C-alpha positions in Angstrom: -8.6 35.1 7.7 -6.3 35.4 5.0 -6.2 36.9 1.5 -7.5 33.9 -0.8 -5.0 32.3 -3.1 -5.2 33.4 -6.5 -4.9 30.2 -8.7 -4.1 31.7 -12.3 -1.4 33.9 -10.9 0.3 31.1 -9.3 0.0 29.2 -12.6 1.5 31.9 -14.2 4.5 32.6 -12.2 5.2 28.8 -12.5 4.8 28.7 -16.5 7.2 31.6 -16.2 9.7 29.8 -14.4 9.3 26.9 -16.7 9.4 28.8 -20.0 12.2 27.0 -21.6 11.5 23.6 -19.7 8.7 20.7 -20.7 6.0 20.8 -18.3 3.5 18.6 -20.3 3.4 15.5 -21.9 1.1 13.4 -23.8 1.2 10.7 -26.6 2.0 13.2 -29.1 3.1 16.4 -28.0 5.7 17.8 -25.5 5.3 21.3 -24.6 7.4 24.0 -22.7 6.2 26.4 -20.0 6.0 29.2 -22.8 4.1 27.2 -25.0 1.3 26.3 -22.6 1.0 29.8 -21.4 0.6 31.0 -25.2 -1.9 28.4 -25.8 -3.7 29.3 -22.5 -4.1 32.8 -23.7 -5.2 31.5 -27.2 -8.0 29.3 -25.7 -9.0 32.0 -23.0 -9.8 34.7 -25.7 -11.8 32.1 -27.6 -13.7 31.0 -25.2 -14.5 34.9 -24.3 -15.9 35.1 -27.6 -18.1 32.3 -27.1 -19.5 33.6 -24.0 -17.9 31.9 -21.3 -16.9 34.1 -18.8 -17.7 34.6 -15.2 -20.6 32.9 -13.9 -20.8 30.6 -17.2 -19.8 27.0 -17.7 -17.1 25.4 -19.9 -17.9 21.7 -20.2 -15.4 19.2 -21.3 -15.3 15.5 -22.2 -11.7 14.9 -23.1 -9.3 12.1 -23.1 -6.0 12.5 -21.2 -3.7 15.0 -23.4 -2.3 18.5 -23.5 -5.2 20.2 -24.9 -7.5 18.8 -22.1 -5.2 20.4 -19.3 -4.7 23.8 -21.4 -8.7 24.0 -21.7 -8.5 23.7 -17.9 -6.3 26.6 -17.3 -7.9 28.7 -20.0 -11.3 28.5 -18.5 -9.8 29.4 -15.2 -8.0 32.6 -16.7 -11.4 33.5 -18.4 -13.1 33.7 -15.4 -15.3 30.4 -16.4 -16.4 27.6 -14.5 -14.8 24.3 -15.7 -16.8 21.2 -15.4 -15.1 17.9 -16.4 -17.4 14.8 -18.1 -15.6 11.4 -17.2 -15.1 10.0 -20.7 -15.8 6.8 -19.1 -19.5 7.3 -18.5 -22.6 6.0 -20.2 -24.0 8.3 -22.9 -27.4 8.6 -20.9 -25.3 9.8 -17.9 -23.5 12.4 -20.0 -25.9 13.8 -21.4 -27.7 14.0 -18.1 -24.7 16.0 -16.5 -24.7 18.3 -20.0 -28.2 19.2 -19.6 -27.8 20.2 -16.2 -24.5 22.1 -16.4 -26.3 24.6 -19.2 -22.5 25.3 -20.7 -21.7 27.9 -23.0 -19.1 25.9 -24.7 -18.4 22.2 -24.5 -15.7 20.7 -26.2 -15.6 17.2 -26.8 -13.5 14.0 -28.4 -16.4 12.5 -29.5 -19.1 13.5 -31.6 -22.3 15.3 -30.5 -24.3 12.6 -31.5 -22.4 10.0 -29.3 -22.0 12.3 -26.7 -25.5 13.4 -25.8 -27.7 11.3 -28.3 -28.7 14.5 -30.4 -28.2 18.0 -30.4 -26.4 20.0 -27.9 -28.1 22.5 -25.5 -29.6 25.6 -26.8 -26.9 28.4 -26.8 -24.0 25.7 -26.3 -21.2 26.3 -28.8 -20.2 22.4 -29.4 -16.8 21.7 -31.0 -14.2 18.8 -31.0 -11.3 21.3 -30.1 -10.6 24.5 -29.0 -9.7 27.4 -31.2 -7.7 30.5 -31.3 -9.1 33.9 -30.2 -8.9 37.0 -32.4 -6.8 38.8 -30.1 -5.4 38.8 -26.5 -7.6 38.7 -23.5 -7.2 40.5 -20.7 -7.5 38.5 -17.5 -10.7 38.2 -16.1 -11.6 40.2 -12.9 -12.9 37.1 -11.2 -13.0 36.9 -7.6 -10.8 33.7 -6.3 -13.6 32.9 -3.9 -16.2 32.4 -6.7 -17.2 29.5 -8.4 -14.3 27.8 -10.7 -14.7 24.2 -11.5 -17.6 22.0 -10.9 -16.6 18.1 -9.4 -19.1 15.4 -9.8 -19.5 12.9 -6.8 -18.8 9.3 -8.3 -22.4 8.2 -7.6 -21.8 5.0 -5.7 -24.6 5.4 -3.8 -26.8 7.8 -5.5 -26.9 10.1 -8.6 -23.7 11.9 -9.1 -24.2 15.7 -7.4 -22.0 18.6 -8.6 -19.6 20.0 -6.1 -18.9 23.6 -6.6 -15.2 24.9 -5.8 -13.6 28.4 -6.0 -10.6 29.1 -7.5 -8.8 29.5 -3.9 -9.8 25.9 -3.2 -8.7 24.9 -6.3 -5.3 26.2 -5.7 -5.0 25.0 -2.0 -5.6 21.3 -3.0 -2.9 21.5 -5.5 -0.2 23.1 -2.8 -1.4 21.0 -0.4 0.0 18.1 -2.5 2.7 20.0 -4.6 4.1 21.6 -1.3 4.9 18.0 0.4 8.7 18.3 0.8 8.7 14.3 1.1 7.3 13.8 -2.5 9.7 12.9 -5.2 11.1 15.4 -7.7 10.7 13.1 -10.8 7.9 13.1 -13.3 4.2 13.1 -12.2 1.8 10.5 -13.8 -2.1 10.9 -14.4 -3.2 7.8 -15.8 -7.0 8.0 -14.6 -9.3 10.8 -16.5 -8.2 14.3 -16.2 -11.8 15.4 -16.8 -12.5 14.3 -13.0 -11.5 17.4 -11.1 -9.3 15.6 -8.4 -7.4 14.2 -11.1 -6.8 17.4 -12.6 -5.6 19.4 -9.5 -3.5 16.2 -8.1 -1.8 15.6 -11.3 -1.2 18.5 -13.9 -1.9 21.7 -11.8 0.4 20.0 -8.8 3.3 19.0 -11.0 2.9 22.6 -12.5 2.9 24.1 -9.4 5.9 22.2 -8.0 7.9 22.8 -11.0 7.9 19.0 -12.3 7.0 17.3 -15.5 3.4 16.3 -15.9 3.0 12.8 -18.1 -0.5 12.4 -19.3 -0.9 8.6 -19.8 -3.8 7.6 -22.3 -5.4 5.0 -20.1 -5.1 2.7 -16.8 -4.4 -0.2 -18.0 -1.6 -2.2 -16.8 0.1 -2.7 -19.9 0.2 1.0 -21.0 1.2 2.5 -17.3 4.1 0.2 -17.2 5.2 1.1 -20.7 4.6 5.0 -20.1 6.4 4.6 -16.3 9.6 3.1 -17.6 9.6 5.2 -20.7 9.2 8.7 -19.2 10.8 7.4 -15.8 7.4 8.3 -13.8 8.4 8.8 -10.2 4.5 9.6 -8.9 1.6 8.1 -9.9 -2.0 7.5 -8.4 -3.8 4.3 -9.3 -6.9 2.5 -8.1 -5.9 -1.1 -7.0 -7.2 -3.1 -9.7 -4.7 -1.2 -11.8 -1.9 -2.5 -9.5 -3.1 -5.9 -10.1 -2.6 -5.4 -13.8 0.7 -3.8 -13.3 1.9 -7.1 -11.5 0.3 -9.2 -13.5 1.4 -7.7 -16.8 5.1 -6.8 -15.8 7.7 -9.5 -16.8 10.2 -7.8 -14.1 8.3 -5.0 -12.0 11.5 -4.1 -10.2 13.1 -3.1 -13.2 10.2 -1.9 -15.5 9.0 0.4 -12.2 12.0 1.3 -11.0 11.5 5.1 -11.2 8.1 4.7 -9.4 8.8 5.6 -6.0 5.5 7.1 -4.8 2.6 4.8 -6.0 -0.6 6.0 -4.5 -3.4 3.8 -4.1 -7.1 5.5 -3.8 -10.6 4.8 -5.3 -11.1 1.8 -3.4 -9.2 -0.2 -0.2 -5.9 -1.6 -0.8 -5.8 -5.1 0.6 -2.9 -5.9 2.8 -2.1 -8.7 0.7 -1.7 -6.8 -2.8 0.6 -4.2 -0.7 2.8 -7.3 0.1 2.6 -8.6 -3.1 3.7 -5.0 -4.7 6.7 -4.8 -2.3 8.2 -7.9 -2.6 7.9 -7.6 -6.7 9.2 -3.9 -6.5 10.9 -3.3 -3.5 8.8 -0.1 -2.8 5.7 0.5 -0.3 2.1 1.2 -1.9 0.9 4.6 -0.2 -2.4 4.4 1.0 -4.5 7.7 0.9 -7.9 9.4 1.8 -9.3 12.0 -0.5 -13.0 13.3 -1.3 -14.6 15.1 -3.8 -16.1 17.8 -1.7 -12.6 18.6 -0.1 -11.4 18.8 -2.7 -8.6 16.3 -3.2 -6.7 14.4 -1.0 -7.3 15.2 2.7 -4.6 12.6 4.2 -1.5 10.6 2.9 1.5 9.2 4.8 4.5 11.4 5.2 6.5 9.0 3.1 5.8 5.3 1.9 8.3 3.8 4.7 5.9 5.9 7.1 3.0 4.0 6.0 0.6 2.6 9.0 -1.0 -1.0 8.3 -4.7 0.2 7.9 -3.9 3.8 8.0 -4.6 6.7 5.2 -1.6 8.8 6.9 -2.1 11.9 8.4 -3.8 15.1 7.5 -2.4 17.4 5.1 -0.7 20.8 6.3 -3.7 23.0 5.3 -6.5 20.9 7.0 -7.6 20.4 10.5 -9.1 17.2 11.0 -11.3 16.6 14.0 -13.7 13.3 14.6 -17.0 14.0 16.3 -20.0 12.2 17.5 -23.3 12.3 16.2 -24.0 15.5 18.6 -21.1 17.1 17.0 -18.8 17.2 19.9 -15.3 16.0 19.4 -14.2 12.4 20.4 -11.2 11.2 21.8 -8.2 9.6 20.0 -9.1 5.9 19.1 -12.9 6.7 19.2 -14.9 6.4 15.5 -16.9 9.3 14.7 -17.5 11.2 11.7 -14.5 12.9 10.0 -14.8 16.7 9.7 -12.6 19.2 8.2 -11.4 22.6 8.9 -8.8 25.2 8.7 -5.3 24.8 10.4 -4.4 27.7 12.8 -0.7 27.1 12.5 1.8 26.5 10.0 2.6 27.8 6.1 -1.1 27.2 5.2 -2.8 28.3 8.5 -6.6 29.9 8.3 -6.7 29.0 4.4 -9.0 26.2 4.0 -12.3 26.7 3.5 -15.2 24.3 2.5 -16.7 23.5 -0.9 -19.4 26.5 -2.1 -22.7 24.3 -2.6 -24.1 21.9 -4.8 -24.5 23.5 -8.5 -28.3 24.0 -8.9 -29.6 22.2 -6.3 -31.4 23.3 -3.1 -29.6 20.7 -1.2 -27.8 22.8 1.3 -23.8 22.1 1.8 -22.4 19.8 4.4 -20.7 22.8 6.5 -21.2 23.6 9.8 -19.1 26.8 11.8 -16.6 26.4 8.8 -16.0 22.7 9.0 -16.9 20.1 6.1 -18.7 17.2 7.5 -17.8 14.6 5.1 -20.2 11.6 6.2 -17.1 9.6 6.7 -16.6 7.6 9.3 -12.9 7.4 11.0 -10.9 7.2 13.7 -7.6 9.1 14.7 -4.9 7.6 16.5 -2.7 9.3 19.2 -0.1 10.0 16.4 -2.6 12.0 14.0 -2.8 8.9 11.6 -6.6 8.6 10.4 -8.2 4.9 9.3 -11.2 5.6 7.5 -14.2 2.7 8.3 -16.5 4.0 5.3 -19.7 6.2 4.7 -21.9 7.2 7.7 -24.8 6.7 5.2 -23.4 2.8 4.6 -23.1 2.5 8.4 -25.1 -1.0 9.3 -26.8 -0.8 12.3 -27.6 -4.8 13.7 -29.7 -4.9 16.6 -28.6 -1.4 17.9 -24.5 -2.4 17.5 -23.1 -0.3 14.9 -20.8 -1.9 12.1 -18.6 -0.3 9.7 -18.6 -1.9 6.5 -14.9 -1.3 5.7 -13.9 -3.4 8.9 -16.1 -6.4 7.4 -14.2 -5.5 4.0 -10.8 -5.7 5.4 -11.4 -9.2 7.0 -13.0 -11.0 3.9 -9.8 -9.7 2.1 -7.5 -11.6 4.2 -8.9 -14.6 3.5 -6.8 -16.3 0.4 -9.6 -16.9 -2.0 -11.0 -13.2 -2.1 -9.5 -10.6 -4.2 -12.2 -7.9 -3.1 -14.8 -7.3 -1.0 -17.7 -5.0 -0.7 -20.1 -4.8 2.5 -23.4 -3.8 2.8 -26.7 -3.9 4.9 -29.6 -6.1 4.3 -33.2 -5.4 6.2 -34.2 -8.0 8.8 -37.4 -8.1 10.6 -35.8 -8.9 14.1 -32.6 -7.1 13.9 -33.2 -4.1 11.5 -30.4 -4.5 9.2 -27.9 -7.7 9.0 -24.5 -7.9 7.2 -24.2 -8.9 3.8 -21.2 -9.4 1.5 -20.1 -9.5 -2.4 -16.7 -10.8 -2.7 -14.7 -11.1 -6.1 -13.3 -14.4 -6.2 -11.3 -15.4 -9.3 -10.7 -18.8 -8.6 -12.1 -21.6 -6.4 -15.1 -20.4 -4.5 -15.1 -20.6 -0.7 -18.0 -21.9 1.3 -20.4 -19.1 3.2 -19.5 -20.8 6.4 -15.8 -20.7 5.6 -16.0 -16.7 5.1 -18.1 -16.3 8.2 -15.7 -18.1 10.5 -12.6 -16.3 8.7 -14.5 -13.0 9.8 -15.8 -14.2 13.2 -11.8 -14.9 14.3 -11.2 -11.0 13.5 -14.4 -9.5 14.5 -17.4 -10.0 16.8 -19.7 -12.9 15.4 -22.4 -10.4 14.5 -20.3 -8.7 12.0 -19.7 -11.6 10.0 -22.1 -11.8 7.1 -25.4 -13.9 6.7 -25.6 -13.4 2.9 -22.3 -13.5 0.2 -22.6 -13.1 -3.2 -19.4 -14.5 -4.8 -18.9 -12.9 -8.3 -15.9 -12.7 -10.7 -15.5 -9.2 -11.1 -17.2 -6.8 -8.8 -19.3 -3.7 -10.6 -17.1 -0.6 -11.1 -18.2 2.9 -12.1 -16.0 5.2 -14.6 -13.7 5.9 -11.4 -13.1 2.7 -10.8 -15.1 2.4 -7.4 -16.9 -0.6 -6.5 -20.8 0.1 -6.8 -22.8 -1.3 -3.9 -26.3 -0.7 -5.1 -26.7 -3.9 -7.8 -24.6 -5.8 -5.3 -27.6 -5.1 -2.9 -30.2 -5.5 -5.5 -28.8 -9.1 -6.2 -28.9 -10.2 -2.9 -32.3 -9.0 -2.0 -33.6 -10.2 -5.4 -32.0 -14.3 -4.7 -33.9 -13.6 -1.4 -37.2 -12.8 -2.4 -37.0 -15.4 -4.6 -36.7 -18.2 -1.9 -32.9 -18.1 -1.7 -31.6 -20.0 1.6 -29.9 -17.7 4.2 -27.3 -20.3 4.9 -26.5 -20.9 1.2 -23.5 -19.1 -0.9 -25.3 -17.0 -3.7 -23.1 -17.5 -6.6 -23.2 -15.2 -9.6 -20.5 -16.2 -12.2 -21.5 -13.5 -14.9 
């Protein structure tokens, strides 16, 4: 196995190369490579003086600004374990995460009583802004394969879990994106919270390693994103479909306002074909649909270029990953056959032998989903003859109706092709005779279709048994702080109506 990658060493070299160029931009500051390096050293020294070194956690709950990125880099230089807490979470959610981390230092933009509902944990230094150390800090002699950061899963189906990654994994995830030759050369924007590890890696860190400018956009709203893209000529940006809707709805002239944005990547939720076509018609550019996950970390698949996007697919695996589809026994399946997506190291190319799976879960007895050096993602997918991956959803969300397997995503895709449906979420409901039946929640901004109409629409594309028996129509689907649709409250809402005597042929309408 090749020697592990040294993230701090790679970043030092990148910052030295960009010493006189602006590399980080937020609403109030523009920092050159030399300024970033100087501030990293100051904060790393400050962290070490407060007990944050190898094995100790530096927790952060900050907005999208330069100090948030510099704190991440400083934590790596100090050899500490960085853990970002999404500021969009609720107070109780944040408090639970902080308690489980037992951090040496917690840097937060908001007051402790707001963030935690009380005092910080014993022995934790809480501050609104990182300071400067009393002197220079020697770089920690940390093992690149030791824990370097914690990423929290989105919690769409269960409580968030802390996924532990090494510095080597962080470097490889960022390099895997930064090194793709088809990516644009212009500024790389980040509007989603950089407190999410994947956003930090695929945004600011990837930009630094590739010599590009990182533009930190304050929030993911259509008006704000449009203004920042136009002002800073952002060339690449990753957003959920909701932001794409907002961009098209708020821009008077999308083609002009977004003309620099040649790589708009959609993730976090399924991007409907109708939305993709609307965006292309309005801007002249295609949406890039990718696939990634917290446990990888970062992006797993993306097309080689926007023009290479295959409808319904998420592109091909990045160069450091070997992607295999396996059946329930662990055997690989032929192209075109569905199974579990498994990730291992490529044995050829510039990143051959470098990929290593996640280290485990933070302070948990739960074993990492790693078998024989492969990460078992728990996601279902299909690999075609050309290496393109179509993701079908979580294995745990697979609906088994009368012994037949139904992937929720294929039903969601069929539903969102209906002209009155903006988004859809599909899940299983227990049934005494069949085991499970298909249920769906649909986001309907305008007129509400009938359940018979939606069932017939799905059955025109898929087997009749895949058409949802129950449909909950809502104005807005519930989403978490990462923008992902939450299925648990939708399932509970359908089951509550059924327990109350709702008729199975009726459309269940919730206008809240």
